[in-house]
N, C-alpha and C positions, 0 to 999 in steps of 0.2 A: 198189129191188127189197128196202130193207130186211132186209140179212142183218149180222147183229152178231156175225162169228165167232168176236172175244172170248169174247162171252157163249155162247155155242156151245161152245167149247172148257173155257171154267168148268163146264159143264154136264157133262164125260166126267172132272173133272179126279182123280176117285179112281180112275178105270180107267188115267189118264196114268199116275198115282202108282204103282201095282201094277204096271206094265208095267216102269216103269224101275227101280223096286227088283229085279225078277224078274232083268233081266237085267245089274244089278249084283252081285248075288250069284254070279249065274252067267258069268263073264266067260269068253271066249275068245278065242285070237291068230288074228294071219296069216289063212289062207283057212281055216282048221280052224274051224268056225262053225256047226257042223252044228247045235248046239241051237238058237243066236241064229235061225241062217237057218229052221229048223223053225218056230219060234215067230212068225216073221215071216209065212212061209207058211199056218199055221195062223190067226193074225189074218187074212189076206186072204181065206181060202178062208169064215171064218165071216162077213165083210163082204162076201161076194158080189164079189170083185174078182179078177177074173183074173190070172196073173202068169206072168212065164218067167225061166230060171234062167240065170246067165251067170257064167263065172268060177268054177265049181264049186260056190261056197256063197253067192252075190250070187245077188239076186232084182228084179226089176222088175217090179212092179203097173203095171196099166193102167185107167182110167178112161175111158171114153169118153163123153163130153159127150151129152145128148139134147136139148139146146135147139134150135132152128130154126137150120140153116144149119152145124152142129156137124161135119157129115161133110166141110165144106169150111173148117175153122175150122184156126186152129194147133194145134200141139202143144206142150207146156212142161213140162220136168221138174222136181222137188224131189229131192234125193241127200240119205240121209242113211249115214254110215259106221257098223259095226259092230262093228268087233273093240277088242279091250283093249291093255293091257299088260303085261310081264312086270316086273311091281312088287309086291309083297306089302304087302297092305291093312293099313295102320294105325291106321284109324278104329275107335272104339268106340261101332257101334250097330245097330240089327235087322238094316240089310240089307249089311251088310259083307262083301266077297268070302265066298263056301263054297269056293273055290278056293286052295289054296297057290300063291304066286308069280305071279298074276294077278290082277289088280285094271282096273278102268274109270276110269284115271288120267286121261281125256282128255276125259270127257264124251260119248262115243259111246252108250252106253246111253243118255242124253239124247235125241242127234240120233236115234238110231232110234225113241223112243217119240214124239218131236215127229212123224217122218214118217208113223210110224204113226196117230197122232190127226189129222193133215192127210188120209189115204187118207179116215179112216170119215168125216170132215165133209165132204170133196170128193164122194164116193160119195153120201150122202147130200143132196147140191145138187148131182146131175151132171145134171140138169132144166135147171139155169140156166148149164149149163157150152157154150160155143160153142167146142165143141174138144176136143181129147184133153190128158190128163195123165201122164206117165210117173212112177211111183215110184220110183226108184235107190237099192235098198241094198247099200250098197259095202263088200266084205270088204277085207283088208290094207291099209287105210289108214297105219297104221304103219310098214309095213315097205316093200312093191316098188309098192303102188298097184293095186291091185283095179279102179281107174277104167281103167288102161289097155287091161287084158284085155278088161272089158266092153264097151270102144269096139272093141275088135279084132273082137268078135264081135258087135257090129252093134246095140247098146243102144241109139244115137243116130237108128238107121234105123226103119225100117216101124212107124208113121209117124215121117218124118225129125223129129226133135226140133229146133224154133225157138230155143229158150231154156232157161236151167238156172239154178235158185238153190238156194243151201246157204248153210249157217250151222253156226257152232261156239261152246259156250259157253265165255265167259270171265269171270273172279272178280274181274278187274277192273273189272267193270261192275257195277251194282245190279240184283238181279233185277227186271224190268218194265220194262227199256229195253233197246233195241238200239243198234248204232253202225255205221255203214256209210261205206266209204273209196273215193272216185273213184279210178283210176285202178291202179298198182299195189298189191297187197295183201301178199302174202307173196312172200318169196326164193323164189329157187332154189339147189337144193342140191347139191351134188358131193362126195361121200365118197371119199376117197383114203387108200391104203396105200402106202407108201415104206419100201422093203427096203435099208437102207446098208449095204454089206459092205467089209470089211477085212481083215485078218490075225490071227488071235488071236495070243495069247502070255504071260507072265507079267508080273505087274502089276508087279516090280521092274526089268524090263527091257524099257521101253515101246518104244526106240529097235528094237526088231528085232520089232516090232508095227507093225500100222496099224488104228490103235483106231476103231472106229464108234462108242463112244459119245460122244468129244469130235466128231467128225463131226455125230452127230445133234445134240449139243446147240448148235454152228454151227449147223445147217439150221432148229432150233426157234426161234432167235433172229432167221436172218435173215427166214425166212418171214412175219415179224410186219411186216416193213418194206414189205410190198406193201401192206395196208390204209392204212398212215400215211404212206405216200410215193408211192405210185404210183395209188390212186384218188384221185377229186376228192372232197374232206372232205365236201360234200353229198350223197355217195352211200352209204348205210349199205352195210358188207360185213364178212365176217366170215372169221378164218383161224384155226380151233381143232385144236390138237393133244387128243387125247381118250386115248391110251395110247401109253405108251413100253415094250418090252419088249426085253431083252436081257442077257447075262451070267448068271454061275449062283453065281459065289462075290467076295470082295473082290478077291482078288489075281490073279483072271483076266481078262485082256482079249481078250473075245469075237470071234467071227467077225462076229457081225451084229447090227445092232438093228433093229427092226422098229418102225415111228411109223403110228399110224392118227390119222385127223382128219376136216373137214368142210370146205369152203367155203360160204361161204351169199352171195349176192350178191343186187342188185336190179334189174338190166340183163342184157340181152345181151350187153354190151360187155365191162361189169366181168367177167360172168361167162368167156369167152373169154379176156380178157387175165389175168385171176387163174391160170387154169389155166396158160397158157403159163409164166407166171413162176414158177409154183412149181417147175415143172419144171427151168427154169434155174438158179434158183438151188440146185437140190439137185443138178443136173448139175456146176455151178461146183463148188461146195463139196466135193464126192467128188472131182472132177478133181484140183482143187488140193491135195488131204490122200491122193493116192494111194490112193484108194477109188474103190469101184463103187456102182453102183445100180441098184433096180427099183422104178419106181413105177405104181400104177395108179390111174388118177382114174374114177370112176363118173362116170355121166350118170344124176341120180337126177330129181325133180322140177323142173319148171320153173320159172317166174315167174308168180305168179296177177294176173291183169289184170280189174280189173272192166270191164263195157260201159258207158258213159256213159248210154246211153238206158236199160240195165236198172237202174242203179245209181237213175235219176229215177224209175222205176216202181215201186221198193224202196220207197223214201222215200216217196212217197205213198201207196202202202197201206200201209206200216206207220203212217203219222198216219190213216190210215183206221181201223185196227184197234185202236191202243194209244193214240193220241194222241200230237199234235205235240210235247208236252212229251219224250216218251220216245223220241225219234230221233233218236239224237246222231251228230255227224259226228266220224270217226275220223281224229286229228290225222295221224296218221304210220302207215308200213305198219310189218309185223312181220317180225323175222326169224324164224320158225315158216315150215316147208315145209307143204306140202297139197296131196294127189292131186286135190284137185276143181279143180288149174291142170290137169290134162288135159281136163276137160270144158270149162273156160274158154276151153283153145287150141283148142278144136272150134268153142263154138257160144256166141253173147252171154249172157255171162251175170254174175252177181252174188252174191256172196259177202259177208255178212256175220257181225258178232259179236251176240250173244244175251248179254245180261247174267245170269249165275248167282250171284252174291257177295252175302252178306248179313253185316256187321260184327256187328251185334248178335245174329247166331246163329252167330258165329264161324266162317263158312265164307268162308275167306279163303285157304287154301292155293292154291296156284298149280297148273296142269295140270301132270302129269308127276309129283306128288310124293304118298308114299303115305298122307295126310291127305285128298288132294283130297276134295269133295262139292259137292254143287249145292243150291242154293236150290229147291226144286221150283216153287215159284212160278213159273219160268221156262218150266215146261212149257206151261202153256195161251197164256203170250205167244209162244214160237214156232208151237206151232198156229195162231193167229190171222194172225200177220204171213205167215206160209205160206201157207195157204187166202187170206189177202185177196189176193197177190200174184198168185196162180194167177187168181184169180177177174178181177180187175181186167185181167190180162194178155189173155185168152179173151174178155172181155167190151166192153172199151172202144175 
């Protein structure tokens, strides 16, 4: 049929850049994405694409193919996340954030733009599509995961989604390339809070107190042995303490110290065992030192697993779209967490990395950094790969 999605994507490049910069200048957080969501709806309406609303500010556009047999065909979903981060943008450029303390430091502005670009091209070619495309614009990826709410509200049903694809920009890969991995791609996360309770007193008379600061210090050191001594050395895992709070003065032993942190693991077994051992360590130290504790380990994002068949399809489609030399194998999983994992737990899925870096242009700052930016040449690349993947899935 001679479709060249990369060429088509390049033809709308100016529109893609304009969209991305608008989103970048006007970041919003969590589920509070009313402007961003409004822009997405406005774009879909302009293109004649019907949509449904989920999770308050989430949007799902629907493109029904009109090729012969489309009504009996499959349904494939593309997902793009929309929310920004509570970071002050330190870039000096025309499109830096206009909102104090908020910034698209993780590339979700690019993800949203790419999904809109794919929506435009797929809708223009819907006469070739033997099935249905769902365009899922997700809120709150950086917080609690809008995907969970959207799934609970039925975004993967009516019509039932058969496969889902998603992407994430990464500065450590040159713009123009992608990389994809079989199997586990991203970690699971378990944020935790530990309150270590003792008995306050004068710093000059520690014998009359039960010092929670010393207990907390023992806990921080002991929990590091979970990774170094209890998890298979070939299995990536992290136990991080992010904050320690307690005390008001140098000569006062406080009653309580609060620790917060996060567990990241790559297997269900390691996730379960790490949670169990963390509590056993806290309990053992606090009991031995005459203190007590409270611990809350949250269930956050699960591991993200790619489906083998969807990875094969994605690789073949990307080679069609941007050339075999630009499709790389991701060598190892990443300790990032990703709410796309909830979609991947429900349906066969593939999540891949889209290069957005450019050392010559100085675009090297990592995600979640106040200087993060993308080489906008990645936008038509992402659009082309997403479109080609959908086309191949529905027509081959």
